[in-house]
C-alpha positions as CSV (number, residue, x, y, z in Angstrom):
1,X,55.7,44.6,40.9
2,X,57.9,47.6,41.9
3,X,56.1,50.4,43.0
4,X,57.1,53.9,43.2
5,X,55.1,56.0,45.6
6,X,55.7,59.8,45.3
7,X,54.6,61.3,48.6
8,X,55.5,58.3,50.5
9,X,55.1,59.6,54.2
10,X,52.0,61.6,53.5
11,X,48.6,60.3,54.9
12,X,47.8,58.0,51.9
13,X,51.4,57.7,50.8
14,X,52.4,55.8,54.1
15,X,49.3,54.0,54.2
16,X,49.7,52.8,50.6
17,X,53.2,51.5,51.1
18,X,52.4,49.5,54.1
19,X,49.5,48.0,52.1
20,X,51.8,47.3,49.0
21,X,54.4,45.4,50.9
22,X,51.7,43.4,52.6
23,X,50.9,42.4,49.0
24,X,54.6,41.4,48.7
25,X,55.4,44.1,46.2
26,X,58.6,45.6,46.1
27,X,58.3,49.6,47.1
28,X,60.6,52.6,46.4
29,X,59.5,55.5,48.5
30,X,60.1,59.0,47.9
31,X,59.2,62.0,50.1
32,X,60.7,65.2,50.7
33,X,60.8,64.7,54.5
34,X,63.5,62.3,53.5
35,X,66.0,65.1,52.5
36,X,66.6,67.6,50.1
37,X,67.5,64.9,47.4
38,X,64.2,63.7,47.9
39,X,62.7,66.9,46.8
40,X,60.8,66.7,43.6
41,X,60.5,70.6,43.2
42,X,64.4,70.2,42.0
43,X,64.8,69.8,38.3
44,X,66.0,66.5,36.7
45,X,66.2,65.2,40.3
46,X,68.6,62.3,40.1
47,X,66.9,59.9,42.8
48,X,63.5,60.5,41.3
49,X,65.1,59.6,37.5
50,X,66.6,56.7,38.8
51,X,63.4,55.5,40.8
52,X,61.5,56.0,37.9
53,X,63.8,54.2,35.5
54,X,63.7,51.0,37.8
55,X,59.9,51.0,38.8
56,X,57.1,49.4,37.0
57,X,54.5,51.6,38.3
58,X,54.0,55.0,40.1
59,X,51.7,56.4,42.3
60,X,52.0,60.2,42.0
61,X,50.5,61.2,45.4
62,X,53.2,63.8,46.0
63,X,51.8,67.5,46.6
64,X,52.0,70.7,48.8
65,X,48.9,70.3,50.3
66,X,46.9,69.5,53.7
67,X,43.4,69.7,55.7
68,X,41.3,72.8,55.7
69,X,43.4,74.9,58.2
70,X,46.5,74.2,55.9
71,X,44.9,75.3,52.8
72,X,43.1,78.5,54.3
73,X,46.5,79.4,55.5
74,X,48.7,78.7,52.5
75,X,46.4,78.1,49.2
76,X,46.1,81.6,47.8
77,X,50.4,81.9,48.7
78,X,53.0,82.6,45.8
79,X,54.9,79.9,47.4
80,X,52.0,77.2,47.7
81,X,51.3,77.6,43.9
82,X,54.8,77.6,43.0
83,X,55.5,74.4,45.0
84,X,52.8,72.6,43.2
85,X,53.7,73.7,39.6
86,X,57.2,72.8,40.3
87,X,56.2,69.2,41.5
88,X,54.0,68.7,38.4
89,X,56.6,69.7,35.8
90,X,59.3,68.2,37.0
91,X,57.7,64.8,37.8
92,X,55.8,64.9,34.8
93,X,58.9,65.5,32.4
94,X,60.6,62.1,33.5
95,X,57.6,60.4,33.8
96,X,57.3,61.3,29.9
97,X,60.9,60.3,29.2
98,X,60.8,56.8,30.7
99,X,57.0,56.4,29.4
100,X,55.9,54.6,32.9
101,X,52.5,53.6,33.9
102,X,51.4,56.0,36.7
103,X,48.2,57.2,38.6
104,X,48.0,60.8,39.3
105,X,46.3,61.8,42.8
106,X,43.9,64.5,42.3
107,X,41.0,65.8,44.0
108,X,37.1,66.3,43.7
109,X,38.0,69.9,44.2
110,X,40.0,69.8,41.2
111,X,36.7,71.8,39.0
112,X,36.4,74.6,41.7
113,X,38.3,77.4,40.1
114,X,38.2,79.8,43.0
115,X,40.7,77.2,44.7
116,X,44.2,77.5,43.8
117,X,44.8,73.9,45.3
118,X,41.8,72.8,43.1
119,X,43.5,74.6,39.8
120,X,46.8,72.7,40.5
121,X,45.4,69.7,40.7
122,X,43.4,70.2,37.3
123,X,46.7,71.2,35.9
124,X,47.9,67.9,37.1
125,X,44.9,66.0,35.5
126,X,45.5,67.9,32.1
127,X,49.1,66.4,32.1
128,X,48.0,63.1,33.0
129,X,45.8,62.8,30.1
130,X,48.4,63.6,27.7
131,X,50.3,60.9,28.7
132,X,47.6,58.1,29.0
133,X,48.0,58.1,32.7
134,X,45.0,57.4,35.0
135,X,43.6,60.2,37.3
136,X,41.8,59.5,40.4
137,X,39.8,61.8,42.6
138,X,40.3,61.9,46.0
139,X,37.2,62.7,48.4
140,X,38.5,63.4,52.1
141,X,40.7,60.4,52.8
142,X,41.3,59.8,56.3
143,X,43.7,57.9,58.4
144,X,46.6,58.2,60.5
145,X,48.8,61.2,60.1
146,X,52.4,61.9,61.3
147,X,52.7,65.9,60.1
148,X,49.8,67.2,62.5
149,X,50.4,70.6,61.0
150,X,48.7,69.5,57.8
151,X,45.6,67.1,59.9
152,X,42.5,66.6,58.1
153,X,39.1,67.2,59.9
154,X,38.6,63.7,61.3
155,X,42.4,63.3,62.7
156,X,42.3,67.2,63.7
157,X,39.3,66.7,65.5
158,X,40.2,63.4,67.4
159,X,43.4,64.7,68.7
160,X,41.6,68.1,69.6
161,X,39.5,65.8,71.9
162,X,42.1,63.6,73.1
163,X,44.3,66.5,73.9
164,X,42.4,69.3,75.0
165,X,38.9,67.9,76.0
166,X,37.1,70.5,73.1
167,X,36.6,69.9,69.4
168,X,36.9,73.6,68.1
169,X,35.8,73.9,64.6
170,X,36.3,76.1,61.9
171,X,33.0,76.2,60.8
172,X,29.2,75.7,62.0
173,X,29.5,72.3,60.5
174,X,26.6,72.3,58.3
175,X,28.7,71.7,55.3
176,X,28.6,68.1,53.9
177,X,31.5,66.0,52.9
178,X,32.3,62.2,52.0
179,X,34.9,60.5,53.7
180,X,36.9,57.2,52.9
181,X,39.3,55.2,55.2
182,X,42.6,54.9,54.1
183,X,42.9,51.4,53.9
184,X,39.8,51.2,51.6
185,X,41.8,53.9,49.4
186,X,44.6,51.8,49.3
187,X,42.8,48.9,47.9
188,X,41.0,51.0,45.1
189,X,44.6,52.6,44.1
190,X,46.0,48.9,44.1
191,X,43.3,47.4,42.0
192,X,43.4,50.0,39.6
193,X,46.8,49.5,39.0
194,X,46.4,46.1,38.2
195,X,43.8,46.7,35.8
196,X,45.4,49.7,34.5
197,X,45.0,48.6,30.7
198,X,41.3,47.8,31.2
199,X,40.5,51.4,32.8
200,X,38.7,53.9,30.4
201,X,40.4,56.9,30.5
202,X,37.2,58.7,29.4
203,X,35.2,57.9,32.7
204,X,35.4,59.8,36.1
205,X,37.2,57.6,38.6
206,X,35.8,59.2,42.1
207,X,37.4,57.5,45.4
208,X,34.8,57.9,48.3
209,X,32.7,56.1,50.3
210,X,29.5,57.5,48.3
211,X,28.1,58.7,51.4
212,X,27.4,62.2,52.8
213,X,27.9,63.6,56.1
214,X,27.9,66.9,57.9
215,X,31.2,67.9,59.7
216,X,28.9,68.7,63.0
217,X,28.1,64.5,62.6
218,X,31.7,63.7,62.7
219,X,32.2,65.6,65.8
220,X,29.2,64.1,67.1
221,X,30.8,60.7,66.5
222,X,34.0,61.4,67.9
223,X,32.6,63.1,71.0
224,X,30.5,59.7,71.6
225,X,34.1,58.1,71.6
226,X,35.7,60.6,73.8
227,X,33.8,62.6,75.9
228,X,34.4,66.3,75.0
229,X,32.8,69.6,74.2
230,X,32.0,70.7,70.8
231,X,32.4,74.0,70.2
232,X,30.9,75.4,66.9
233,X,32.6,77.8,64.4
234,X,30.6,81.2,63.4
235,X,31.3,80.7,59.9
236,X,30.2,78.4,56.9
237,X,32.2,76.4,54.6
238,X,34.8,78.8,53.2
239,X,37.1,76.0,51.5
240,X,34.7,74.9,49.0
241,X,32.4,78.0,49.2
242,X,29.4,75.3,49.9
243,X,30.1,73.8,46.5
244,X,28.8,70.2,46.2
245,X,30.2,67.7,43.7
246,X,28.4,64.5,42.6
247,X,30.6,61.4,42.4
248,X,31.0,59.3,39.7
249,X,30.2,55.7,40.3
250,X,32.0,54.3,37.5
251,X,35.0,53.1,39.9
252,X,32.2,50.5,41.5
253,X,32.5,48.2,38.6
254,X,36.2,47.5,40.0
255,X,36.1,48.2,43.9
256,X,33.9,49.1,46.6
257,X,34.7,50.9,49.9
258,X,34.2,48.5,53.3
259,X,35.3,50.4,55.9
260,X,32.2,52.3,57.8
261,X,32.7,55.8,58.9
262,X,32.1,54.9,62.7
263,X,34.6,52.0,62.6
264,X,37.0,53.9,60.6
265,X,36.7,56.7,63.2
266,X,37.3,54.2,66.1
267,X,40.5,52.6,64.1
268,X,42.1,55.9,64.5
269,X,41.0,56.7,67.8
270,X,42.5,53.2,69.0
271,X,45.9,54.2,67.1
272,X,46.4,57.4,69.1
273,X,45.2,55.9,72.5
274,X,48.0,53.4,71.6
């Protein structure tokens, strides 16, 4: 198949491109870091139009987003909201024009109305449903990251331990999250694309490992692999406001996660050691 990956240089996008190539698919990449002509905020983007016309299937992963540090700093700004609304409307206009099958990458935070990030993801879900696409909800996918300004908690902690000898946490670490290794996420996305017509649009597709871990536990796992000091923050969770969703298990009919949290963290540590 010919796959188009929007957001191809992001943490998940980069891993997905490599995964699809390993499966001998043809991959079209599109990411803003490749230049202004690849900016999805530009209306009637000619490169985007050509790629969507040529491809068989689209993975819509592009978004202005990052880990907790990034969201805390930017998600309540005009630019953050405006960026994501432009990405959504411009891209969906062309998908609608060419009637291509696609998966939209949302978040388990899309029901959190206090979060501009969650709200904009929710808008993407609504637009996806009007075009009969598939919505997936990611739960803290982690893997190798190239844009360290947007790094998520596991990568952030690993690099702090490696480079400074100290993991200084944003919070007290008591909040619980579910994490998923990027390779497992890619496998789930590939399976869903292959079973596109068999997937019920009335069901929730939560891509996660279905296991809860406290943030402090993540720091402690890394500490065992990279000797370091852990400094807990003084505040509680201020990104999800301690709101805790329950993942829907419908996706387990098609796919199951394979990589343990410990093994996934070790894989990331080994990458940065090299």
